[in-house]
N, C-alpha and C positions, 0 to 999 in steps of 0.2 A: 288778282287772286288768280292763280294758275295751277292746274290739276295735271300731274304727269302720272304714267304707268310704266313701271320698268318691270320687266318678268326677267327670271333667270331659272331655269329648271321648274320647279313646282311652287316657289316661293313667290309671293307678288307684293310689291313693296308700291305703297301708295304716297306721295309726297305733295305737302300741300304748302305752298310758299305766299306769304304775305310780303309783297312786294308792290312798291309803286314801280309802275313800267314809265318810262321816259321813252317818249317817241319823239326820234329825231336822227337826222342821217349821221351824226356823229357817234352817238351811242349804239347804234345798233351792232358793228364788229365786237365791242368790248362785251355787250350783253350776250352775244352769241359765245365768245370764250368763257364768260362767267358760267353761262347755261352749261356748255360742254364739261367745265371743270366741276360744277355741282353734280352733274349727271355722272361724272367718272367718279367721284366721291361716293355717290349714292351706291352705285354699283358694286364699288368696291367694299362699301359697309354691307350690302346685302350678302355679298358672297362671303365676307366673314363671318356673318350671322348663319348662313347656310353651312359653313364648313363646319362652325361650332355645333350645331343641331346635329348633323351627319355624325360627327364624332362622338356626341353625347349618346346617339342612337346605337351606334357601334360598340360603345364602351358598355351599354345596358345590354345588348345582346351578347356580349362576351362574358359579362359578369352572370347572365341567366343561364348561359350554357355552362358556365365553370361550376355554378351552383347545382344545376342538374346531374353534372358528372360527378360531382362531390356525394350527392345522395345516391346514386347508383353504386359508385365505390363504397359506400358505408353500407348499403343493402348487401353488395357482394360479399364484404367482410363478415357480415353477421352470418350469411347463409355458410361460408366456408367454415366459421367458428363452430357452427350448430353439427355440420358433416363430420368435422374433426371429433366433436365432443362424442356423437353418436358412434364413430368408428372406436373411439377410446373405450366408451361402454360396453360394445359388442366384444372386443378384444378382452375386457376385464371378465366379463361373463364367461367368455370361452376359456381362459385362463383358470376362473375358479371351477368350472365344471370338470375341466381336464385334471386338476389337482385332487378334488373329490374322488375322482375316477381313480387316479393312480393311488391314492391313500386307500381306498377301498380295496383294491386289488392288492396292494401290499399286505394289508391286514387278514384278506382271504388265504394268501400264499402262506404267510406266518402261522395263522391257524391250521391249515392243513399240513404244515410241516410239524407242529407241535402233537397235532393228533395222530400224525404217522409215526413220529418216535414212541408216543403213549402207547399206541397199539403195537409196535414193536416190543417194547418193555413187557406189557402186559403178555404178550404171546412168549415171552421168554420166562417170565414169572410162572405162566402156565405149565410149560415144559420142564422148569425145574422142579416145581411142585409134584407135577406128575411123575417125575423120576425118583423124587425124595419119597413119595409115598410108595413106591415100589420096592423101596431100598429095605433091606433086612433090619436096620436101625432106626424104624421110625417111632420106637416107643423111647429111645434115649436122647433125641434131640428135635428142636423145632426151627421153623423158619420166622425171622422177624424182619420187617420190611421198613423202610423210611422213604418217603418221597420228598423231593426237594425241586419246585419250579421257579424258573428264573425266566427273564425276558427272552432270553435266546436259548437256552436249555431245559430239558426236562430230565432230572438225575434220580435214580432209585438206588438206595444201599439196601442190600439183603445181606442179614447176617444168619449164620446157623448157630443157634444157641445149643449146647448140650445141657441135661438136666442134672 
């Protein structure tokens, strides 16, 4: 029984042989050739195992790196989606408040225009009534007024009715 240690990088290969050794001058060169051949096969096998193991470690490391990159990409997409949603919400709130302000301003302008026109018509009525009361024929006729209000206009119809 013979024990050999072969080392290549970090992997240690232990080989045990159960052979009967023939001791004799004629067998020694053949045995040395066989031993060298077996040693070469063992080293090649160890090299193949080490190459397979290193490849497995590299593939595992690449897989872990790819998974980590995928997790980071998913997280970043979620952050971008949240930022986009927040920006959309802020824009919508800003747009709604601007629309409310515009509608309120338009309403106030329309109200002011109607009030201004109403005051003009009322002043005209007061002037006509004042002149009419001072006129000589105040007993023979009187004023009848009719008011029509639409969305855009305020109309007054004044009639002079004779008795």
